[in-house]
Steps between C-alpha positions, in 0.01 A plus 500: 500500500660397182766736346689525176843657446550724200856595369458853380781679304541859377722681271549849339446836640241774469296468179660172405460339851292171492458192723391146416436171675770249439318214682219397730547230756330319783828467682719789630822303463434432126424867443827595681700264279365688187572841640862395583546348150376825339723716713801276421429493126478880497834540687679258278359660178610850628849370522536338169756713296422638166579218254646709227639843423227647278745742356656213316352308202259237622335221306133449492527231767717728721230774476235256596701403804577860592131589457392207731767617760392851478131428538557277808746742648257790463225302656709395802620868547139617498387232758405640841405219718319179567298410802268234640165634612243282700140526391202331670259297285135617470563822701571856374833611605 
């Protein structure tokens, strides 16, 4: 029986909890590589220090960099997990 391997991710809690599919593969190893890459990216992003002291004067370009960091940091902090789930083709789960 043919199977597919789905990388499922989730983030948030309670009313803002959501999950999504990051990828669908016909090979478990490829799915696992994506899962590991996602987990590694989240950990790296969580550990990037704040680029600027926002209590100081910032240029527009610095604010853009800060906003980008802030958005990515928030998303990584809200990330719960990723997992590889095996599904059979042409058969209800």
